C-alpha positions as a Markdown table, in Angstrom:
| # | Residue | x | y | z |
|---|---|---|---|---|
| 1 | Met | -72.9 | 3.6 | -114.1 |
| 2 | Asp | -73.0 | 1.2 | -111.1 |
| 3 | Glu | -73.2 | 2.6 | -107.7 |
| 4 | Glu | -71.4 | 0.9 | -104.8 |
| 5 | Pro | -73.9 | -0.8 | -102.5 |
| 6 | Lys | -74.6 | 1.1 | -99.3 |
| 7 | Ile | -74.0 | -0.8 | -96.1 |
| 8 | Glu | -75.7 | 0.2 | -92.9 |
| 9 | Val | -73.9 | -0.5 | -89.7 |
| 10 | Asn | -75.3 | 0.2 | -86.3 |
| 11 | Lys | -73.5 | 2.4 | -83.7 |
| 12 | Glu | -72.5 | -0.6 | -81.5 |
| 13 | Val | -70.8 | -2.3 | -84.4 |
| 14 | Leu | -68.9 | 0.8 | -85.3 |
| 15 | Gln | -67.8 | 1.3 | -81.7 |
| 16 | Glu | -66.6 | -2.3 | -81.6 |
| 17 | Ile | -64.6 | -1.8 | -84.8 |
| 18 | Phe | -62.8 | 1.3 | -83.4 |
| 19 | Lys | -62.3 | -0.5 | -80.0 |
| 20 | Ala | -60.7 | -3.5 | -81.8 |
| 21 | Ala | -58.5 | -1.1 | -83.7 |
| 22 | Lys | -57.5 | 0.6 | -80.4 |
| 23 | Met | -58.7 | 4.0 | -81.8 |
| 24 | Gln | -60.9 | 6.7 | -80.4 |
| 25 | Val | -64.4 | 6.8 | -82.0 |
| 26 | Pro | -64.4 | 10.0 | -84.1 |
| 27 | Asn | -67.3 | 12.4 | -83.8 |
| 28 | Lys | -68.0 | 12.0 | -87.5 |
| 29 | Ile | -67.2 | 8.6 | -89.0 |
| 30 | Ser | -66.0 | 8.8 | -92.5 |
| 31 | Asp | -65.2 | 6.0 | -95.0 |
| 32 | Glu | -61.6 | 6.9 | -94.5 |
| 33 | Ser | -61.6 | 6.7 | -90.7 |
| 34 | Leu | -63.4 | 3.3 | -90.9 |
| 35 | Met | -60.9 | 2.0 | -93.5 |
| 36 | Asp | -58.0 | 3.2 | -91.2 |
| 37 | Ala | -59.6 | 1.2 | -88.3 |
| 38 | Val | -60.0 | -1.9 | -90.4 |
| 39 | Phe | -56.5 | -1.6 | -91.7 |
| 40 | Lys | -55.1 | -1.3 | -88.1 |
| 41 | Ile | -57.2 | -4.4 | -87.1 |
| 42 | Lys | -55.8 | -6.5 | -90.0 |
| 43 | Asn | -52.2 | -5.4 | -89.0 |
| 44 | Asn | -52.8 | -6.2 | -85.4 |
| 45 | Val | -54.0 | -9.7 | -86.3 |
| 46 | Ala | -51.1 | -10.3 | -88.6 |
| 47 | Asn | -48.6 | -9.0 | -86.0 |
| 48 | Asn | -50.2 | -11.2 | -83.3 |
| 49 | Val | -49.7 | -14.2 | -85.6 |
| 50 | Glu | -46.2 | -13.4 | -86.5 |
| 51 | His | -45.0 | -12.5 | -83.0 |
| 52 | Ser | -47.0 | -14.8 | -80.8 |
| 53 | Ser | -44.6 | -16.7 | -78.5 |
| 54 | Glu | -47.3 | -19.4 | -78.2 |
| 55 | Phe | -46.6 | -20.5 | -81.8 |
| 56 | Thr | -43.3 | -22.1 | -81.1 |
| 57 | Gly | -42.2 | -25.7 | -80.6 |
| 58 | Glu | -44.7 | -27.9 | -78.8 |
| 59 | Ala | -47.4 | -25.2 | -79.0 |
| 60 | Phe | -48.1 | -26.3 | -82.6 |
| 61 | Asn | -49.8 | -29.4 | -81.3 |
| 62 | Pro | -53.4 | -28.4 | -80.4 |
| 63 | Ser | -55.0 | -30.0 | -77.5 |
| 64 | Ser | -57.8 | -32.3 | -78.7 |
| 65 | Asn | -59.9 | -30.9 | -75.9 |
| 66 | Asn | -59.8 | -27.2 | -77.0 |
| 67 | Ile | -62.5 | -25.9 | -79.3 |
| 68 | Leu | -63.2 | -22.4 | -80.5 |
| 69 | Val | -66.8 | -21.5 | -81.5 |
| 70 | Ile | -67.2 | -18.3 | -83.6 |
| 71 | Asp | -70.9 | -17.3 | -84.1 |
| 72 | Asp | -72.7 | -14.0 | -83.7 |
| 73 | Ile | -75.9 | -15.7 | -82.5 |
| 74 | Gly | -75.9 | -16.0 | -78.8 |
| 75 | Val | -78.2 | -19.0 | -78.5 |
| 76 | Val | -76.0 | -21.0 | -80.9 |
| 77 | Thr | -72.8 | -20.2 | -79.0 |
| 78 | Tyr | -74.4 | -20.9 | -75.6 |
| 79 | Gln | -75.9 | -24.2 | -76.8 |
| 80 | Leu | -72.6 | -25.4 | -78.3 |
| 81 | Lys | -70.6 | -24.3 | -75.3 |
| 82 | Ile | -72.9 | -26.2 | -72.9 |
| 83 | Met | -73.1 | -29.3 | -75.1 |
| 84 | Leu | -69.3 | -29.5 | -75.7 |
| 85 | Arg | -68.3 | -28.7 | -72.1 |
| 86 | Asn | -70.6 | -31.5 | -70.8 |
| 87 | Leu | -68.6 | -33.8 | -73.0 |
| 88 | Gly | -65.3 | -32.6 | -71.4 |
| 89 | Tyr | -64.1 | -30.1 | -74.0 |
| 90 | Asn | -62.6 | -26.7 | -73.2 |
| 91 | Val | -64.7 | -24.3 | -75.2 |
| 92 | Gln | -64.0 | -20.6 | -76.0 |
| 93 | Val | -66.6 | -18.4 | -77.7 |
| 94 | Ala | -66.2 | -15.4 | -80.0 |
| 95 | Lys | -69.0 | -13.4 | -81.5 |
| 96 | Asp | -67.3 | -11.7 | -84.4 |
| 97 | Ile | -64.4 | -12.0 | -86.9 |
| 98 | Phe | -62.0 | -9.8 | -84.9 |
| 99 | Ser | -62.4 | -11.4 | -81.5 |
| 100 | Gly | -62.4 | -14.8 | -83.2 |
| 101 | Leu | -59.1 | -14.3 | -84.9 |
| 102 | Asn | -57.5 | -12.7 | -81.7 |
| 103 | Thr | -58.7 | -15.6 | -79.6 |
| 104 | Phe | -57.5 | -18.2 | -82.1 |
| 105 | Val | -53.9 | -16.8 | -82.2 |
| 106 | Arg | -53.7 | -16.8 | -78.4 |
| 107 | Ser | -54.2 | -20.5 | -77.9 |
| 108 | Asn | -54.2 | -23.9 | -79.5 |
| 109 | Tyr | -57.4 | -25.4 | -80.8 |
| 110 | Ala | -58.2 | -28.8 | -82.2 |
| 111 | Phe | -61.4 | -27.3 | -83.8 |
| 112 | Val | -62.6 | -24.0 | -84.9 |
| 113 | Ile | -66.3 | -24.1 | -85.4 |
| 114 | Met | -67.4 | -21.0 | -87.3 |
| 115 | Asp | -70.7 | -19.7 | -88.7 |
| 116 | Leu | -70.4 | -18.7 | -92.4 |
| 117 | Phe | -72.5 | -15.6 | -91.8 |
| 118 | Val | -70.5 | -14.0 | -88.9 |
| 119 | Ser | -71.9 | -11.4 | -89.3 |
| 120 | Thr | -72.0 | -11.2 | -93.1 |
| 121 | Glu | -71.2 | -13.8 | -95.7 |
| 122 | Gln | -68.1 | -11.7 | -96.8 |
| 123 | Glu | -66.8 | -11.6 | -93.2 |
| 124 | Gly | -67.4 | -15.3 | -92.9 |
| 125 | Tyr | -65.2 | -16.0 | -95.9 |
| 126 | Thr | -62.6 | -13.5 | -94.6 |
| 127 | Leu | -62.6 | -15.4 | -91.3 |
| 128 | Leu | -62.2 | -18.7 | -93.0 |
| 129 | Asn | -59.4 | -17.4 | -95.2 |
| 130 | Glu | -57.5 | -15.8 | -92.3 |
| 131 | Thr | -57.9 | -18.8 | -90.1 |
| 132 | Lys | -56.6 | -21.1 | -92.8 |
| 133 | Lys | -53.6 | -18.9 | -93.4 |
| 134 | Ile | -52.7 | -19.0 | -89.7 |
| 135 | Ile | -53.1 | -22.8 | -89.6 |
| 136 | Thr | -51.0 | -23.3 | -92.8 |
| 137 | Lys | -48.3 | -20.7 | -91.8 |
| 138 | Asn | -47.8 | -22.3 | -88.4 |
| 139 | Asn | -48.3 | -26.0 | -89.5 |
| 140 | Leu | -51.2 | -26.5 | -87.1 |
| 141 | Asn | -53.5 | -29.5 | -87.1 |
| 142 | Thr | -56.6 | -27.5 | -86.3 |
| 143 | Lys | -59.7 | -28.6 | -88.2 |
| 144 | Ile | -62.1 | -25.9 | -89.4 |
| 145 | Val | -65.8 | -26.7 | -89.3 |
| 146 | Val | -68.1 | -24.2 | -91.1 |
| 147 | Ile | -71.7 | -24.2 | -90.0 |
| 148 | Thr | -74.5 | -22.3 | -91.8 |
| 149 | Ala | -78.2 | -22.1 | -92.2 |
| 150 | Ser | -77.8 | -21.0 | -95.9 |
| 151 | Asn | -79.3 | -23.2 | -98.6 |
| 152 | Lys | -76.8 | -22.0 | -101.3 |
| 153 | Ala | -75.1 | -25.0 | -102.8 |
| 154 | Glu | -72.1 | -22.9 | -103.9 |
| 155 | Asn | -71.3 | -22.0 | -100.3 |
| 156 | Arg | -70.3 | -25.6 | -99.6 |
| 157 | Val | -68.0 | -25.8 | -102.5 |
| 158 | Lys | -66.5 | -22.4 | -101.8 |
| 159 | Cys | -65.9 | -23.2 | -98.1 |
| 160 | Leu | -64.3 | -26.6 | -98.8 |
| 161 | Asn | -62.1 | -25.1 | -101.5 |
| 162 | Gly | -61.2 | -22.2 | -99.2 |
| 163 | Gly | -59.8 | -24.5 | -96.5 |
| 164 | Ala | -62.7 | -25.8 | -94.4 |
| 165 | Asp | -62.4 | -29.4 | -93.4 |
| 166 | Val | -66.1 | -29.8 | -92.8 |
| 167 | Phe | -69.2 | -28.0 | -94.0 |
| 168 | Leu | -72.3 | -28.6 | -91.9 |
| 169 | Lys | -75.7 | -27.3 | -92.7 |
| 170 | Lys | -77.7 | -26.1 | -89.6 |
| 171 | Asp | -80.6 | -28.4 | -90.3 |
| 172 | Ala | -82.5 | -30.8 | -88.0 |
| 173 | Gly | -80.0 | -32.6 | -85.8 |
| 174 | Trp | -76.9 | -30.6 | -86.8 |
| 175 | Gln | -75.7 | -30.3 | -83.3 |
| 176 | Asp | -75.6 | -34.1 | -82.8 |
| 177 | Lys | -73.8 | -34.4 | -86.2 |
| 178 | Leu | -71.2 | -31.9 | -85.0 |
| 179 | Val | -70.6 | -33.7 | -81.7 |
| 180 | Asp | -70.3 | -37.1 | -83.5 |
| 181 | Leu | -67.8 | -35.6 | -85.9 |
| 182 | Ile | -65.6 | -34.2 | -83.1 |
| 183 | Glu | -65.9 | -37.4 | -81.1 |
| 184 | Asn | -65.0 | -39.6 | -84.1 |
| 185 | Tyr | -62.0 | -37.4 | -85.0 |
| 186 | Asn | -60.7 | -37.5 | -81.4 |
| 187 | Ser | -61.1 | -41.3 | -81.2 |
| 188 | Val | -59.1 | -41.7 | -84.4 |
| 189 | Ser | -56.4 | -39.2 | -83.6 |
| 190 | Gly | -56.2 | -39.9 | -79.9 |
């Protein structure tokens, strides 16, 4: 009989989950209380998308200067934020799936640059899926760029099939490739 894999989560992550769910952190955290929190977060994200007044009329046209970076590695988000701001872009940063989706539904972005492992591969695919749903449902022109240090070939196929517009491996010079991609897109669409 197969046992379900055990997942260890540190205290800070658990506190963030309950905070995002707008719930008090219980003294003893059970699978049930954690699932309740995750369920509330998913409903909050869905409700924000359905009821956001920003997703009406002209708001569907993202500004070519607005970029959202979602990555849990601070040095990556800091580096991209500085690089892109120096080129004249408005950059917002999120460090997890929940703040990423909440930030995304509150403004219009030409690009969402997301790490595939934010903070796990499964969460990265969930983030990609939910972002693509929001884009499709609201007829947005936002481009999704997935960045990753993973060497798995199947990740590229899975991401592109899952709605990513670009899959970029974090190898030598990846930041320059990303900037070139954004600049080329804006010169064609602008």
